[in-house]
Structure formats: structure tokens, C-alpha cells
C-alpha positions in Angstrom: -7.5 -14.8 -30.0 -10.3 -13.2 -31.9 -11.3 -9.6 -32.2 -12.2 -8.1 -28.9 -14.6 -5.1 -28.6 -16.2 -3.5 -25.7 -18.4 -0.5 -25.1 -16.0 0.9 -22.4 -13.0 3.1 -23.0 -10.0 2.4 -20.9 -8.8 5.2 -18.7 -6.0 3.3 -17.0 -2.3 3.9 -17.7 -1.6 0.4 -16.3 -2.7 -1.3 -19.5 0.6 -2.6 -20.7 1.3 -4.1 -17.3 -2.1 -5.7 -17.2 -1.6 -7.2 -20.6 1.9 -8.4 -19.8 0.7 -10.1 -16.6 -2.2 -11.7 -18.4 -0.8 -12.8 -21.7 3.0 -12.4 -21.5 3.0 -10.2 -24.6 1.4 -7.2 -26.2 -2.3 -7.6 -26.8 -3.4 -6.9 -30.4 -7.0 -6.6 -31.6 -6.6 -9.4 -34.1 -4.6 -12.4 -33.0 -2.4 -14.0 -30.3 -0.8 -17.3 -29.8 -3.1 -20.1 -28.5 -3.1 -20.7 -24.8 -4.5 -23.8 -23.1 -5.4 -23.2 -19.4 -4.3 -26.0 -17.1 -6.6 -27.7 -14.6 -5.2 -25.6 -11.8 -5.8 -22.4 -13.8 -9.4 -23.4 -14.3 -10.1 -24.2 -10.7 -8.4 -21.3 -8.9 -8.4 -17.5 -9.4 -5.2 -15.6 -9.8 -4.4 -12.3 -8.1 -1.7 -9.7 -8.7 -1.9 -7.2 -5.8 -0.3 -3.8 -6.1 0.9 -1.4 -3.5 -1.7 1.2 -4.5 -4.8 -0.4 -3.0 -5.8 -2.3 -6.2 -5.4 -5.7 -7.7 -5.7 -7.6 -11.0 -8.0 -10.5 -10.9 -7.9 -13.3 -13.4 -10.0 -16.5 -13.5 -11.6 -18.9 -16.0 -15.3 -19.2 -16.2 -17.2 -21.9 -18.2 -19.4 -20.6 -21.0 -21.9 -22.5 -23.2 -22.7 -20.3 -26.1 -25.1 -20.8 -29.0 -25.3 -19.2 -32.4 -26.6 -15.6 -32.3 -26.7 -13.3 -29.2 -26.2 -14.9 -25.8 -27.1 -13.4 -22.4 -24.6 -14.3 -19.7 -24.4 -13.3 -16.1 -21.5 -13.8 -13.7 -21.8 -13.1 -10.0 -18.4 -14.0 -8.5 -16.9 -10.5 -8.9 -15.9 -7.9 -6.4 -17.9 -4.9 -5.1 -15.2 -2.5 -6.4 -14.6 -3.8 -9.9 -13.6 -1.2 -12.5 -16.0 -1.9 -15.4 -13.8 -0.4 -18.1 -10.9 -2.7 -17.2 -12.8 -5.9 -17.9 -11.2 -8.3 -20.4 -13.2 -11.4 -21.6 -11.6 -13.7 -24.2 -11.1 -17.3 -25.4 -7.5 -18.1 -24.3 -7.3 -20.9 -26.8 -7.7 -18.5 -29.8 -10.2 -21.0 -31.4 -13.2 -18.6 -31.5 -14.0 -15.0 -31.9 -15.7 -13.7 -28.8 -17.6 -10.4 -29.3 -18.9 -8.4 -26.4 -21.9 -6.5 -27.7 -22.9 -5.1 -24.4 -21.6 -5.2 -20.8 -23.4 -4.1 -17.6 -22.0 -4.1 -14.1 -24.3 -3.9 -11.1 -23.0 -3.5 -7.5 -26.2 -2.9 -5.6 -27.0 -6.2 -3.9 -30.4 -6.4 -2.3 -30.8 -4.9 1.2 -33.7 -3.7 3.3 -33.2 -0.1 2.2 -33.1 -1.1 -1.5 -36.3 -3.2 -1.2 -38.0 -0.3 0.5 -37.2 1.9 -2.5 -38.5 -0.8 -4.9 -41.8 -0.9 -3.0 -42.3 2.8 -2.8 -46.0 3.7 -3.3 -47.1 0.2 -2.2 -48.5 -1.1 1.1 -46.6 -3.8 2.9 -46.8 -5.5 6.3 -44.6 -4.3 9.3 -43.9 -6.5 12.3 -44.2 -4.5 15.5 -42.7 -5.9 18.7 -44.3 -5.1 22.1 -43.2 -6.0 25.5 -45.6 -9.0 25.7 -46.6 -9.6 22.2 -46.1 -8.8 18.5 -48.5 -7.7 15.8 -48.5 -7.0 12.1 -49.7 -3.7 10.8 -50.1 -2.3 7.3 -48.1 0.7 6.1 -47.7 2.5 2.8 -44.2 3.4 1.8 -44.3 7.1 0.8 -40.6 7.6 0.7 -37.9 4.9 1.3 -35.1 7.4 2.1 -32.6 5.3 0.1 -30.1 6.7 -2.4 -28.1 4.1 -4.4 -24.4 3.6 -3.8 -22.0 4.3 -6.6 -18.9 2.4 -7.6 -17.0 4.3 -10.2 -13.4 3.5 -11.3 -12.8 1.7 -8.0 -14.1 4.7 -5.9 -16.9 3.5 -3.6 -19.4 6.1 -2.3 -21.5 5.1 0.6 -25.2 5.4 0.0 -26.9 8.4 1.6 -30.0 7.9 3.6 -32.8 10.2 4.8 -35.7 9.2 7.0 -38.3 7.1 5.4 -41.9 8.3 5.4 -44.6 5.6 6.0 -48.3 6.1 6.0 -50.1 4.1 8.7 -53.9 4.5 9.2 -53.9 7.6 7.1 -51.2 9.3 9.2 -47.7 10.0 7.9 -44.8 9.1 10.2 -41.0 9.4 9.9 -39.1 6.2 10.4 -40.3 2.6 10.1 -43.1 1.5 12.4 -41.6 -2.0 12.6 -39.6 -4.6 10.7 -40.7 -4.5 7.1 -42.1 -7.8 5.7 -41.7 -7.9 1.9 -43.9 -10.2 -0.2 -41.1 -11.2 -2.5 -37.9 -10.1 -4.2 -38.6 -8.0 -7.2 -37.2 -8.9 -10.7 -34.8 -6.0 -10.5 -32.9 -7.2 -7.5 -29.5 -9.0 -7.3 -28.0 -10.9 -4.4 -24.3 -10.2 -5.4 -22.4 -7.8 -7.6 -23.0 -9.0 -11.1 -21.5 -8.7 -14.6 -24.1 -9.1 -17.4 -22.9 -9.6 -21.0 -24.5 -9.8 -24.4 -22.1 -12.1 -26.3 -21.7 -13.4 -29.8 -19.3 -16.0 -31.2 -18.4 -17.5 -34.5 -18.1 -21.0 -32.9 -20.8 -22.0 -30.5 -20.2 -24.7 -27.8 -18.6 -25.1 -24.4 -15.3 -23.5 -23.5 -13.4 -21.9 -20.6 -13.3 -18.1 -21.1 -10.7 -16.0 -19.4 -12.0 -13.1 -17.3 -9.7 -10.4 -16.0 -10.4 -7.1 -14.4 -8.9 -4.5 -12.0 -10.5 -3.9 -8.6 -9.8 -1.7 -5.7 -10.2 -2.8 -2.1 -7.0 -5.0 -2.1 -3.6 -4.0 -0.9 -0.3 -5.3 0.4 2.6 -4.0 2.3 5.9 -5.3 3.7 6.6 -5.3 7.4 10.1 -6.0 8.9 11.0 -7.0 12.4 14.6 -6.6 13.4 15.9 -8.1 16.6 19.2 -7.1 18.2 20.9 -8.8 21.2 21.4 -7.1 24.5 24.8 -5.8 23.4 25.9 -5.0 19.8 24.0 -4.2 16.6 24.1 -7.5 14.7 20.4 -8.2 14.0 18.1 -10.9 12.9 15.6 -9.8 10.3 12.2 -11.3 9.5 10.1 -9.8 6.7 6.3 -10.3 6.3 4.0 -9.4 3.5 0.6 -8.3 4.8 -2.3 -8.6 2.4 -5.7 -6.9 3.1 -8.9 -7.7 1.2 -11.8 -5.3 1.5 -13.0 -5.9 -2.1 -16.4 -7.5 -1.2 -15.4 -11.0 -2.4 -13.4 -13.9 -1.0 -10.9 -15.8 -3.1 -10.5 -19.5 -2.4 -7.1 -21.1 -3.0 -5.9 -18.2 -5.1 -2.6 -18.0 -6.8 -1.2 -14.7 -5.5 1.5 -12.4 -6.8 2.6 -9.1 -5.2 4.0 -6.4 -7.4 6.4 -4.0 -5.7 7.1 -0.6 -7.4 5.5 2.6 -8.2 3.0 1.7 -10.9 1.3 4.8 -12.4 -2.5 4.5 -12.2 -5.0 7.2 -12.8 -6.9 8.0 -9.6 -10.2 9.9 -9.4 -10.7 13.4 -7.2 -5.5 -5.0 1.7 0.6 -37.1 13.9 1.1 -40.2 12.6 4.6 -41.5 11.9 5.9 -40.9 8.4 8.2 -43.1 6.3 11.6 -41.8 5.3 10.5 -40.6 1.9 7.5 -38.7 3.3 9.8 -37.1 5.9 12.2 -36.0 3.2 9.5 -34.5 1.1 8.0 -32.7 4.1 11.5 -31.3 5.0 12.0 -30.0 1.5 8.6 -28.5 1.5 9.1 -26.8 4.9 12.5 -25.4 3.9 11.2 -24.0 0.5 10.7 -20.2 0.6 7.1 -19.2 1.1 7.6 -16.3 -1.4 9.9 -16.1 -4.4 11.0 -12.9 -6.1 11.9 -12.0 -9.7 12.2 -8.9 -11.9 9.2 -7.9 -13.9 9.3 -5.0 -16.3 10.6 -2.1 -14.2 9.3 -3.6 -11.0 9.8 -6.7 -8.8 7.2 -9.5 -8.5 6.8 -11.6 -5.3 5.0 -14.9 -5.8 3.4 -16.9 -3.0 4.5 -20.5 -3.6 1.3 -22.0 -2.1 -2.2 -21.2 -3.0 -3.8 -19.1 -0.3 -7.4 -18.3 0.6 -8.0 -14.6 1.1 -11.4 -13.9 2.6 -13.2 -10.6 2.3 -12.4 -8.3 5.2 -9.4 -10.4 6.1 -5.7 -9.4 6.7 -3.3 -12.3 5.9 0.5 -12.4 6.6 3.1 -14.5 4.9 6.8 -14.6 5.7 8.9 -13.7 2.7 12.4 -13.1 4.0 14.5 -14.3 7.0 18.1 -13.3 7.6 20.3 -14.0 10.5 23.3 -12.0 11.7 22.7 -8.9 9.6 25.6 -6.5 10.3 24.2 -3.1 11.4 25.5 0.0 13.1 23.8 2.7 15.1 24.4 6.3 14.3 23.8 9.4 16.4 23.1 12.5 14.3 22.8 16.0 15.6 21.0 18.3 13.1 20.8 21.4 15.3 19.2 23.9 13.0 15.5 24.0 13.9 14.1 25.6 10.7 10.5 25.5 9.7 10.9 25.4 6.0 7.2 25.8 5.3 7.3 29.4 6.3 10.0 30.1 3.7 8.6 28.1 0.8 7.5 31.2 -1.1 10.7 33.2 -0.3 13.1 34.2 -3.1 16.8 33.2 -2.7 17.7 36.9 -2.2 15.3 37.1 0.8 16.7 33.9 2.3 20.3 35.1 2.1 19.6 38.4 3.8 17.3 37.1 6.5 19.1 37.5 9.8 16.8 35.2 11.7 17.2 32.2 9.5 18.9 29.3 11.3 19.0 30.9 14.7 16.6 28.4 16.4 18.2 25.4 18.0 17.1 21.8 18.2 18.4 19.9 21.2 17.5 16.4 20.2 20.1 14.0 18.8 18.6 11.4 16.4 19.2 7.7 16.7 19.7 6.2 13.2 20.1 2.5 12.3 22.0 1.5 9.2 22.6 -1.7 7.3 23.6 -2.8 3.8 21.2 -4.9 1.8 23.8 -7.2 0.3 24.3 -10.9 -0.1 27.5 -10.5 1.9 25.4 -9.2 4.7 22.9 -12.1 4.6 20.4 -10.2 2.5 20.8 -9.0 -1.1 17.2 -9.2 -2.3 15.0 -6.2 -3.4 13.1 -5.1 -0.3 9.7 -3.6 -1.0 8.7 -0.5 0.9 7.3 -1.0 4.3 7.6 -0.5 8.0 10.7 -1.6 10.0 10.3 -2.3 13.7 13.3 -2.6 15.9 13.5 -4.8 19.0 16.3 -5.4 21.5 16.7 -8.1 24.2 16.8 -6.8 27.7 19.1 -8.3 30.4 16.2 -10.6 31.4 16.0 -12.0 27.9 12.7 -10.3 27.0 12.3 -8.4 23.8 11.6 -4.7 24.0 10.4 -2.4 21.3 13.0 0.4 20.5 11.5 2.2 17.5 10.2 2.0 14.0 10.5 3.7 10.7 9.5 3.4 7.0 11.7 2.4 4.1 11.0 3.0 0.4 11.6 0.3 -2.3 15.2 -0.6 -1.8 17.3 -2.5 -4.5 19.9 -5.0 -3.5 23.3 -3.7 -2.5 21.8 -0.4 -1.4 22.3 1.0 2.2 19.3 1.4 4.4 19.4 4.2 7.0 16.4 4.9 9.1 15.5 7.2 12.0 14.2 5.2 15.1 13.9 7.9 17.7 15.8 10.4 19.9 18.6 9.7 22.3 17.8 10.2 26.0 21.4 10.7 27.2 22.8 12.7 24.3 21.9 16.3 23.8 23.0 19.1 21.6 22.9 22.9 21.5 23.6 25.2 18.5 23.9 29.0 18.4 25.1 31.6 16.0 27.9 33.7 17.2 28.4 36.1 14.3 26.7 37.2 11.1 28.0 39.9 8.7 26.6 40.6 5.3 27.6 43.0 2.5 24.7 43.3 0.0 26.7 45.6 -2.2 29.7 43.3 -2.3 27.5 40.2 -2.5 29.0 38.3 0.4 28.2 37.2 3.9 30.0 35.6 6.8 28.3 33.4 9.4 29.7 31.7 12.5 28.3 29.0 14.7 29.1 27.2 17.9 27.7 23.6 18.4 27.9 21.8 21.7 27.2 18.1 22.0 27.0 16.4 25.4 27.3 12.7 26.4 25.7 11.6 29.7 26.4 7.9 29.1 29.1 5.9 30.8 31.0 5.2 27.6 32.4 7.5 24.8 30.0 8.2 21.9 30.6 9.3 18.3 28.1 11.9 17.2 27.7 13.2 13.6 27.1 16.9 13.6 25.2 17.7 10.4 25.2 21.3 9.2 23.2 22.8 6.2 24.7 25.7 4.2 21.3 27.1 3.4 22.3 30.7 2.3 23.7 29.8 -1.1 25.6 27.3 -3.3 28.9 29.2 -3.3 30.3 28.7 0.2 33.8 28.2 1.8 34.7 27.3 5.3 37.2 29.9 6.5 37.7 28.7 10.1 36.8 25.5 12.0 37.7 23.6 15.1 37.3 20.2 13.5 37.7 19.0 10.0 34.4 18.9 8.1 33.3 16.4 5.4 31.2 17.7 2.5 28.3 15.3 1.9 26.1 17.3 -0.5 26.2 20.6 -2.3 24.8 22.4 0.7 25.5 19.9 3.6 28.6 19.0 5.6 29.3 16.8 8.7 31.6 16.8 11.6 32.3 13.4 13.3 33.2 14.0 16.9 33.8 11.6 19.8 32.4 12.8 23.1 33.9 11.3 26.3 31.6 9.8 29.1 29.8 12.6 30.9 31.7 15.0 28.7 31.2 17.7 26.0 32.6 18.5 22.6 32.4 22.0 21.1 32.4 22.5 17.3 32.9 25.9 15.8 33.1 27.1 12.3 32.8 30.2 10.0 31.4 30.0 6.5 31.9 32.6 3.8 29.1 33.0 1.2 29.4 34.8 -2.2 26.8 35.3 -4.9 
């Protein structure tokens, strides 16, 4: 690859990932190994879509360059292209391709734009009446059009004010009718366009590789988990949902989806067959629609079939299906209703001595669903962040929606635990029964009583979660049940509540500082 120069300065911390996806190695300013694009590469664009509402576009465009300076225009780009991310090169490395100048325009012709280009001129307006139409002359005093701006992927809608048109010597706000323009002006474009001034040391025809980052494209994962009427063994189906609002359609694109937190600077999407054909079809149908592999510090998901992604389209592709995933339902009572926002500026000393802290009670018992993302549990693949929807079959066999939650990027062999709602038949009550503090001796004692009630017809195990929020140095001096320390300032009691019964948990904690 020859020397590459451009008049734009990159502001994107994504550069090393862009280069790795494009070239498979670090890009230098002088040379790279020769690459020969295949016929499939030349015909179809390639997309790498990221979680953060942007994508990397790569495609090959035919160029016929002569000696000297060449003017080249390319119109098949998005409306949200980031100009300073553009890379144009000869992938074969046989010529030096020098970009002397690059211009990007994203203001395709519209009625409002043409009005601005004809400001000060007189044009015809078509006026419709109830029984007839007529054409009148009007001079455009003010078009009311303000150009839109696309900068670093941030699109600002054009601002409009009322146009002013002079008709028969009288000024009027608004258009008198439909404007009839004589012709397009030489300064109009029909699509977003890249214009280059190029120079090469080897004229002739070749396929140049174009790559750029664009906003207006995103993807996310969605998971549907179906449980039977009884029990918590679930079937899981995962979809990738791609959304394209970039202003351009991509025909038969080769699509990759990158999962992970990539840092990117942001400014303030039949006829009968013979046996061989049947076997080929069966293999094709059973092949996974999406494959996964590790890339850098992230995970890449590749669609195995080319897909057409139209502008303003949302497309879904199944990427994981697992049957009989072992899961368990947990009931958690976190009874301290503390609004931590009101304490965010408090010093630790103020928190320790505040007698009102932790006296408010939450009566809701959370319903949590938990499963292990392991091969032993029919999964064991990295799960990109997304929404989990839970369904359960009713006694009539119909599926009913029972809750949803979000998961973050989850590696294999990690445990997924999500909140799906509050229990109707389980309730809790928490109250403080004693509080003693000695500020001179630097200690405090605090006692609580927690009641959990079960209105179901079967015994239920409830996890009572307690937060030791007054300090890191604490010791349980008295308790009705044995606690389990789960974090530095958190402990749990696991209690079984009989049908239509109640369990009472009491404890006293001693703090020192």
C-alpha cells in the first residue's frame, strides 16, 4: 500500500480496531502486504455494526485514473458518514494513491434547498382552486431554509422559518402555491456525495477499497426464555436486532456485529429434490445463522449469509437457541427503602450518626431468575448485552409474558441473575427496634426485626438481604437465624416460610470506627 495522506485529522479512539478489521494488521504510512479482493468482496459491501449506534462500512469501488490530478465523485455513501474517518486505498499495494482533497456533501436536493438557490429570482407557482388551477409568478425574497449539518455522526435537523414571496408587488409569508423550478442548479446533488482530488503514480483501472465510520446503525441482542407450566427449566432463543437509519440501503452485505464496550469519542440500528440436493439443503438449514469468535478484547458475531439491510429497516436474525436450560427462581426481600440520592453528598460521619437512616421499609419481595451460561447448561457462549423476556405456559398451553430485564455482556461460565418483577403473594416488613450510639467511644448498636409472609399454598424460601451501611467495621452480636456474609457491607438470611405463614428474622449489629 502506498503513502496515504488526507486533509482530515482523526479524532476517533477506535482507530486500531478500524484498522484491524480492515487490514488484519497495524496500518503504516508506507507499506503493507498486497491484498487481492475476491469477486464477492468487489460485489458486496461489508458492515461491522457496533453497540454504540455506529458502524464501519467497507466496499470496493472501481476507479479509472489518469496521470495528473483526477476528480472523482462517489454517491453511494450514508447521510451520517464521518468525513475524517474515510480511508481510500489500493488494496493490492501496486500503486500509490494520494488524496489531495476530499469533500463530503450531505445536502441532497429538496424543495426547501431549491428555494434557497433561487432566492432573488422569480419562478412560477402552481395554485390549486376548487374547480381549476393556475400559474402565477412570484419572487423569492427569503427561502426560510437553513442547511442541515452532519458533523462527526451528529445530525442536526435543518431549521426553517417562513419563506417570504413577492406576488404582484405584495410581500406574503408562506408559499402561494407549489413552486415550479426551471431546472436543477449546478450546485445541487441528489444523494450524499464524496468528492476527491486524487493523484497516482500508476494510472489505469483498479478496484479501490473505501472504508468509513457512520452513525445511524446499531444492533442489540434480544432473548426470549420460555418456561413450562411447572418448573424453571427454560428454552432460550436469542435474536440479534439490527437497525439502519443511516440514509443508505446495503444490498447483500456481509455483516459482522461487534459486542463489547468500544471507546469512541462522542460530541456534546416446491419441486421434489434429489437426495444430494436434500442433503445439502439439510446441512444448510442446520448451520448456525450467526457464528462467534473472539476479536481483540471483544467478541465478533458474523452472519453466515449475506443480508440486505434497507434504510429505515429493522432486521432480526436468530443467533442462539438452547433447550432445557436449567434455571431457578429466587425471591429476595431487600427491606431497607433508602433513597441514596439524598445522601450522595453526605460525609461518612454524617451517615453513621443519622438516626433516620434505614428506618423506611419496602414491602415488595423481588422475583429474580438465575441461570448459568455454561456448556453443561446447554449454553456456554458469550452473550452480548440485551433484553431478556420471560414467558411461561399457562394451564391452557398458551404463553404468557411474566417479566423482562436487561443483561450486560456476559462471558461463558458466568451466572446470569436478573430481576423480573415483584411477587404478588409474598410480602415483607422491616422495622428498627433499637439504636444506640456513643460518638465519644466511636461505636453504635442497631437492631432490626424483619417479617416475611407467604400467602401461597406451598412453602417458599426467601432471601432476606441486609445492608450494613453505617460502616465497614461491623459484627453481628445477636441474631435469630444464621447469616451469610456476601459482601463487605452486605449479608443474607435464607428462610423458609410455610404456606400462609410468617417468619421473623431479628438481629443486632455492633459498629466501631
